[in-house]
N, CA, C and O atoms as a GROMACS GRO file, in nm:
protein
  328
    1MET      N    1  -1.204   0.302   0.748
    1MET     CA    2  -1.159   0.162   0.748
    1MET      C    3  -1.006   0.156   0.736
    1MET      O    4  -0.943   0.228   0.659
    2ILE      N    5  -0.954   0.070   0.813
    2ILE     CA    6  -0.806   0.042   0.798
    2ILE      C    7  -0.789  -0.099   0.741
    2ILE      O    8  -0.845  -0.195   0.794
    3HIS      N    9  -0.715  -0.108   0.641
    3HIS     CA   10  -0.680  -0.238   0.582
    3HIS      C   11  -0.548  -0.289   0.651
    3HIS      O   12  -0.442  -0.227   0.644
    4VAL      N   13  -0.561  -0.400   0.715
    4VAL     CA   14  -0.451  -0.456   0.793
    4VAL      C   15  -0.401  -0.578   0.725
    4VAL      O   16  -0.481  -0.663   0.688
    5GLN      N   17  -0.271  -0.592   0.705
    5GLN     CA   18  -0.207  -0.711   0.644
    5GLN      C   19  -0.112  -0.775   0.741
    5GLN      O   20  -0.042  -0.707   0.815
    6TYR      N   21  -0.111  -0.909   0.739
    6TYR     CA   22  -0.021  -0.986   0.822
    6TYR      C   23   0.070  -1.069   0.734
    6TYR      O   24   0.023  -1.129   0.637
    7PHE      N   25   0.195  -1.074   0.763
    7PHE     CA   26   0.294  -1.142   0.678
    7PHE      C   27   0.375  -1.246   0.756
    7PHE      O   28   0.391  -1.239   0.878
    8ALA      N   29   0.426  -1.340   0.678
    8ALA     CA   30   0.517  -1.446   0.731
    8ALA      C   31   0.451  -1.528   0.839
    8ALA      O   32   0.338  -1.573   0.821
    9ARG      N   33   0.521  -1.548   0.954
    9ARG     CA   34   0.465  -1.630   1.056
    9ARG      C   35   0.347  -1.565   1.130
    9ARG      O   36   0.273  -1.636   1.199
   10TYR      N   37   0.328  -1.434   1.119
   10TYR     CA   38   0.211  -1.374   1.178
   10TYR      C   39   0.091  -1.419   1.100
   10TYR      O   40  -0.010  -1.454   1.161
   11ARG      N   41   0.096  -1.422   0.968
   11ARG     CA   42  -0.008  -1.473   0.887
   11ARG      C   43  -0.045  -1.612   0.914
   11ARG      O   44  -0.163  -1.646   0.918
   12GLU      N   45   0.058  -1.700   0.933
   12GLU     CA   46   0.039  -1.839   0.965
   12GLU      C   47  -0.026  -1.859   1.100
   12GLU      O   48  -0.121  -1.935   1.115
   13ALA      N   49   0.028  -1.790   1.197
   13ALA     CA   50  -0.029  -1.807   1.332
   13ALA      C   51  -0.171  -1.760   1.346
   13ALA      O   52  -0.253  -1.822   1.413
   14LEU      N   53  -0.201  -1.641   1.276
   14LEU     CA   54  -0.334  -1.587   1.293
   14LEU      C   55  -0.435  -1.646   1.208
   14LEU      O   56  -0.555  -1.635   1.233
   15GLY      N   57  -0.387  -1.712   1.099
   15GLY     CA   58  -0.479  -1.770   1.001
   15GLY      C   59  -0.546  -1.669   0.913
   15GLY      O   60  -0.655  -1.690   0.860
   16LEU      N   61  -0.476  -1.554   0.900
   16LEU     CA   62  -0.536  -1.442   0.814
   16LEU      C   63  -0.417  -1.377   0.741
   16LEU      O   64  -0.306  -1.364   0.794
   17ASP      N   65  -0.448  -1.338   0.619
   17ASP     CA   66  -0.345  -1.257   0.547
   17ASP      C   67  -0.383  -1.111   0.559
   17ASP      O   68  -0.298  -1.023   0.542
   18GLY      N   69  -0.501  -1.087   0.587
   18GLY     CA   70  -0.546  -0.940   0.604
   18GLY      C   71  -0.691  -0.933   0.650
   18GLY      O   72  -0.764  -1.032   0.651
   19GLU      N   73  -0.728  -0.814   0.687
   19GLU     CA   74  -0.861  -0.788   0.729
   19GLU      C   75  -0.892  -0.640   0.724
   19GLU      O   76  -0.801  -0.558   0.716
   20GLN      N   77  -1.010  -0.607   0.729
   20GLN     CA   78  -1.059  -0.468   0.744
   20GLN      C   79  -1.092  -0.441   0.886
   20GLN      O   80  -1.164  -0.521   0.945
   21VAL      N   81  -1.045  -0.335   0.948
   21VAL     CA   82  -1.077  -0.291   1.078
   21VAL      C   83  -1.146  -0.158   1.072
   21VAL      O   84  -1.092  -0.062   1.016
   22ALA      N   85  -1.269  -0.149   1.130
   22ALA     CA   86  -1.343  -0.022   1.126
   22ALA      C   87  -1.262   0.093   1.192
   22ALA      O   88  -1.203   0.077   1.299
   23TRP      N   89  -1.263   0.204   1.126
   23TRP     CA   90  -1.190   0.322   1.172
   23TRP      C   91  -1.242   0.360   1.308
   23TRP      O   92  -1.363   0.360   1.330
   24ASP      N   93  -1.155   0.392   1.396
   24ASP     CA   94  -1.187   0.445   1.529
   24ASP      C   95  -1.099   0.559   1.552
   24ASP      O   96  -0.977   0.549   1.537
   25GLY      N   97  -1.160   0.673   1.589
   25GLY     CA   98  -1.082   0.794   1.609
   25GLY      C   99  -0.971   0.779   1.713
   25GLY      O  100  -0.878   0.860   1.717
   26ALA      N  101  -0.980   0.673   1.798
   26ALA     CA  102  -0.877   0.645   1.900
   26ALA      C  103  -0.753   0.589   1.839
   26ALA      O  104  -0.653   0.575   1.910
   27PHE      N  105  -0.751   0.554   1.706
   27PHE     CA  106  -0.635   0.506   1.642
   27PHE      C  107  -0.557   0.619   1.588
   27PHE      O  108  -0.556   0.645   1.468
   28ALA      N  109  -0.487   0.690   1.680
   28ALA     CA  110  -0.408   0.801   1.644
   28ALA      C  111  -0.266   0.756   1.582
   28ALA      O  112  -0.205   0.826   1.501
   29ARG      N  113  -0.223   0.638   1.628
   29ARG     CA  114  -0.100   0.586   1.582
   29ARG      C  115  -0.109   0.436   1.553
   29ARG      O  116  -0.204   0.369   1.593
   30VAL      N  117  -0.008   0.388   1.483
   30VAL     CA  118  -0.009   0.243   1.456
   30VAL      C  119  -0.014   0.164   1.579
   30VAL      O  120  -0.077   0.058   1.582
   31ASP      N  121   0.052   0.210   1.684
   31ASP     CA  122   0.046   0.132   1.810
   31ASP      C  123  -0.091   0.125   1.874
   31ASP      O  124  -0.120   0.028   1.945
   32ASP      N  125  -0.173   0.223   1.852
   32ASP     CA  126  -0.310   0.221   1.900
   32ASP      C  127  -0.392   0.112   1.829
   32ASP      O  128  -0.477   0.048   1.891
   33LEU      N  129  -0.365   0.093   1.698
   33LEU     CA  130  -0.432  -0.017   1.628
   33LEU      C  131  -0.381  -0.153   1.677
   33LEU      O  132  -0.458  -0.248   1.694
   34ARG      N  133  -0.244  -0.160   1.699
   34ARG     CA  134  -0.190  -0.282   1.754
   34ARG      C  135  -0.249  -0.314   1.884
   34ARG      O  136  -0.285  -0.430   1.908
   35GLY      N  137  -0.262  -0.215   1.976
   35GLY     CA  138  -0.326  -0.237   2.109
   35GLY      C  139  -0.472  -0.294   2.088
   35GLY      O  140  -0.514  -0.384   2.160
   36HIS      N  141  -0.548  -0.239   1.989
   36HIS     CA  142  -0.683  -0.287   1.969
   36HIS      C  143  -0.682  -0.439   1.931
   36HIS      O  144  -0.761  -0.519   1.981
   37LEU      N  145  -0.590  -0.470   1.842
   37LEU     CA  146  -0.576  -0.614   1.805
   37LEU      C  147  -0.528  -0.705   1.919
   37LEU      O  148  -0.573  -0.819   1.932
   38LEU      N  149  -0.440  -0.655   1.998
   38LEU     CA  150  -0.392  -0.729   2.113
   38LEU      C  151  -0.503  -0.765   2.215
   38LEU      O  152  -0.496  -0.868   2.283
   39GLN      N  153  -0.603  -0.680   2.223
   39GLN     CA  154  -0.718  -0.697   2.312
   39GLN      C  155  -0.799  -0.823   2.273
   39GLN      O  156  -0.881  -0.868   2.353
   40ARG      N  157  -0.778  -0.878   2.157
   40ARG     CA  158  -0.850  -0.996   2.117
   40ARG      C  159  -0.800  -1.117   2.196
   40ARG      O  160  -0.868  -1.219   2.203
   41GLY      N  161  -0.678  -1.106   2.256
   41GLY     CA  162  -0.623  -1.216   2.340
   41GLY      C  163  -0.575  -1.336   2.263
   41GLY      O  164  -0.573  -1.332   2.140
   42GLY      N  165  -0.539  -1.435   2.326
   42GLY     CA  166  -0.491  -1.557   2.268
   42GLY      C  167  -0.368  -1.537   2.178
   42GLY      O  168  -0.272  -1.472   2.218
   43VAL      N  169  -0.372  -1.594   2.058
   43VAL     CA  170  -0.263  -1.592   1.962
   43VAL      C  171  -0.229  -1.441   1.920
   43VAL      O  172  -0.118  -1.415   1.872
   44TRP      N  173  -0.319  -1.350   1.938
   44TRP     CA  174  -0.297  -1.212   1.901
   44TRP      C  175  -0.180  -1.156   1.983
   44TRP      O  176  -0.125  -1.053   1.945
   45ALA      N  177  -0.141  -1.218   2.094
   45ALA     CA  178  -0.033  -1.171   2.175
   45ALA      C  179   0.096  -1.163   2.094
   45ALA      O  180   0.188  -1.090   2.128
   46LEU      N  181   0.100  -1.242   1.985
   46LEU     CA  182   0.215  -1.246   1.892
   46LEU      C  183   0.252  -1.102   1.852
   46LEU      O  184   0.369  -1.069   1.838
   47LEU      N  185   0.151  -1.019   1.835
   47LEU     CA  186   0.180  -0.876   1.785
   47LEU      C  187   0.241  -0.791   1.897
   47LEU      O  188   0.270  -0.673   1.875
   48ALA      N  189   0.260  -0.845   2.014
   48ALA     CA  190   0.322  -0.768   2.123
   48ALA      C  191   0.477  -0.781   2.119
   48ALA      O  192   0.546  -0.720   2.200
   49GLU      N  193   0.532  -0.862   2.023
   49GLU     CA  194   0.676  -0.879   2.014
   49GLU      C  195   0.747  -0.747   2.005
   49GLU      O  196   0.700  -0.654   1.940
   50GLN      N  197   0.864  -0.741   2.072
   50GLN     CA  198   0.943  -0.618   2.067
   50GLN      C  199   0.998  -0.591   1.932
   50GLN      O  200   1.012  -0.475   1.892
   51ASN      N  201   1.033  -0.700   1.854
   51ASN     CA  202   1.090  -0.683   1.727
   51ASN      C  203   0.993  -0.679   1.608
   51ASN      O  204   1.032  -0.697   1.493
   52LEU      N  205   0.866  -0.656   1.640
   52LEU     CA  206   0.765  -0.646   1.530
   52LEU      C  207   0.799  -0.528   1.440
   52LEU      O  208   0.841  -0.422   1.485
   53MET      N  209   0.778  -0.551   1.312
   53MET     CA  210   0.802  -0.445   1.212
   53MET      C  211   0.664  -0.413   1.153
   53MET      O  212   0.573  -0.496   1.148
   54CYS      N  213   0.655  -0.285   1.109
   54CYS     CA  214   0.526  -0.240   1.053
   54CYS      C  215   0.552  -0.145   0.935
   54CYS      O  216   0.660  -0.087   0.918
   55ALA      N  217   0.449  -0.133   0.858
   55ALA     CA  218   0.450  -0.040   0.750
   55ALA      C  219   0.313   0.032   0.739
   55ALA      O  220   0.209  -0.028   0.766
   56ARG      N  221   0.314   0.158   0.700
   56ARG     CA  222   0.190   0.226   0.676
   56ARG      C  223   0.193   0.265   0.530
   56ARG      O  224   0.287   0.331   0.484
   57ASN      N  225   0.093   0.225   0.459
   57ASN     CA  226   0.079   0.263   0.316
   57ASN      C  227   0.205   0.224   0.239
   57ASN      O  228   0.257   0.299   0.156
   58GLN      N  229   0.253   0.101   0.270
   58GLN     CA  230   0.367   0.038   0.201
   58GLN      C  231   0.496   0.111   0.225
   58GLN      O  232   0.585   0.101   0.142
   59GLU      N  233   0.513   0.187   0.336
   59GLU     CA  234   0.636   0.245   0.374
   59GLU      C  235   0.668   0.205   0.515
   59GLU      O  236   0.586   0.222   0.604
   60LEU      N  237   0.788   0.149   0.537
   60LEU     CA  238   0.828   0.110   0.674
   60LEU      C  239   0.808   0.226   0.773
   60LEU      O  240   0.836   0.342   0.743
   61CYS      N  241   0.762   0.192   0.885
   61CYS     CA  242   0.748   0.298   0.988
   61CYS      C  243   0.760   0.241   1.130
   61CYS      O  244   0.771   0.120   1.151
   62GLY      N  245   0.757   0.329   1.222
   62GLY     CA  246   0.757   0.285   1.361
   62GLY      C  247   0.612   0.281   1.416
   62GLY      O  248   0.517   0.321   1.350
   63LEU      N  249   0.600   0.232   1.538
   63LEU     CA  250   0.472   0.218   1.600
   63LEU      C  251   0.411   0.354   1.632
   63LEU      O  252   0.290   0.361   1.650
   64ASP      N  253   0.487   0.460   1.639
   64ASP     CA  254   0.446   0.595   1.663
   64ASP      C  255   0.388   0.664   1.538
   64ASP      O  256   0.341   0.777   1.546
   65GLU      N  257   0.392   0.599   1.430
   65GLU     CA  258   0.343   0.657   1.297
   65GLU      C  259   0.198   0.690   1.315
   65GLU      O  260   0.122   0.608   1.366
   66PRO      N  261   0.154   0.815   1.271
   66PRO     CA  262   0.015   0.857   1.274
   66PRO      C  263  -0.067   0.777   1.173
   66PRO      O  264  -0.018   0.742   1.066
   67LEU      N  265  -0.193   0.746   1.208
   67LEU     CA  266  -0.288   0.682   1.124
   67LEU      C  267  -0.399   0.769   1.082
   67LEU      O  268  -0.436   0.864   1.152
   68GLN      N  269  -0.452   0.737   0.969
   68GLN     CA  270  -0.575   0.810   0.914
   68GLN      C  271  -0.661   0.704   0.857
   68GLN      O  272  -0.617   0.597   0.814
   69ASP      N  273  -0.794   0.740   0.858
   69ASP     CA  274  -0.895   0.649   0.797
   69ASP      C  275  -0.853   0.623   0.655
   69ASP      O  276  -0.811   0.716   0.584
   70GLY      N  277  -0.862   0.500   0.611
   70GLY     CA  278  -0.825   0.453   0.477
   70GLY      C  279  -0.678   0.410   0.462
   70GLY      O  280  -0.635   0.371   0.353
   71ASP      N  281  -0.604   0.418   0.568
   71ASP     CA  282  -0.461   0.369   0.562
   71ASP      C  283  -0.458   0.215   0.545
   71ASP      O  284  -0.556   0.145   0.573
   72GLU      N  285  -0.349   0.170   0.501
   72GLU     CA  286  -0.312   0.025   0.496
   72GLU      C  287  -0.196   0.015   0.598
   72GLU      O  288  -0.101   0.094   0.597
   73VAL      N  289  -0.209  -0.084   0.685
   73VAL     CA  290  -0.103  -0.117   0.787
   73VAL      C  291  -0.066  -0.265   0.770
   73VAL      O  292  -0.151  -0.354   0.761
   74ALA      N  293   0.066  -0.286   0.766
   74ALA     CA  294   0.112  -0.424   0.762
   74ALA      C  295   0.203  -0.450   0.884
   74ALA      O  296   0.283  -0.366   0.924
   75PHE      N  297   0.186  -0.569   0.938
   75PHE     CA  298   0.270  -0.614   1.046
   75PHE      C  299   0.345  -0.740   0.999
   75PHE      O  300   0.289  -0.829   0.935
   76PHE      N  301   0.474  -0.742   1.034
   76PHE     CA  302   0.557  -0.857   0.992
   76PHE      C  303   0.674  -0.870   1.094
   76PHE      O  304   0.718  -0.771   1.152
   77PRO      N  305   0.723  -0.994   1.113
   77PRO     CA  306   0.836  -1.014   1.201
   77PRO      C  307   0.969  -0.966   1.130
   77PRO      O  308   0.974  -0.953   1.007
   78THR      N  309   1.066  -0.944   1.204
   78THR     CA  310   1.196  -0.908   1.151
   78THR      C  311   1.246  -1.024   1.077
   78THR      O  312   1.214  -1.138   1.112
   79VAL      N  313   1.323  -1.004   0.975
   79VAL     CA  314   1.378  -1.113   0.892
   79VAL      C  315   1.529  -1.122   0.922
   79VAL      O  316   1.603  -1.024   0.912
   80THR      N  317   1.568  -1.240   0.957
   80THR     CA  318   1.711  -1.260   0.989
   80THR      C  319   1.764  -1.366   0.891
   80THR      O  320   1.689  -1.450   0.841
   81GLY      N  321   1.890  -1.360   0.867
   81GLY     CA  322   1.949  -1.456   0.775
   81GLY      C  323   2.096  -1.466   0.801
   81GLY      O  324   2.153  -1.390   0.879
   82GLY      N  325   2.157  -1.561   0.734
   82GLY     CA  326   2.298  -1.578   0.749
   82GLY      C  327   2.366  -1.597   0.627
   82GLY      O  328   2.488  -1.612   0.626
   0.00000   0.00000   0.00000
């Protein structure tokens, strides 16, 4: 099982702060999980943003980060400020 968390405007747009996604051996990387979520269509296209940030087990990572069953993955938009 992968615990997925959504933050900021992703959480607002998706109407979820998190969910459990059944482990699939095809989830070799964070990007594979993201691709699975994108297949839901509609508002999920938000996760296709180029500037999407992610973390695995509470550590910032890239989309090429390897995944294992039991990991926690968080998706959040970049934060800008002035």
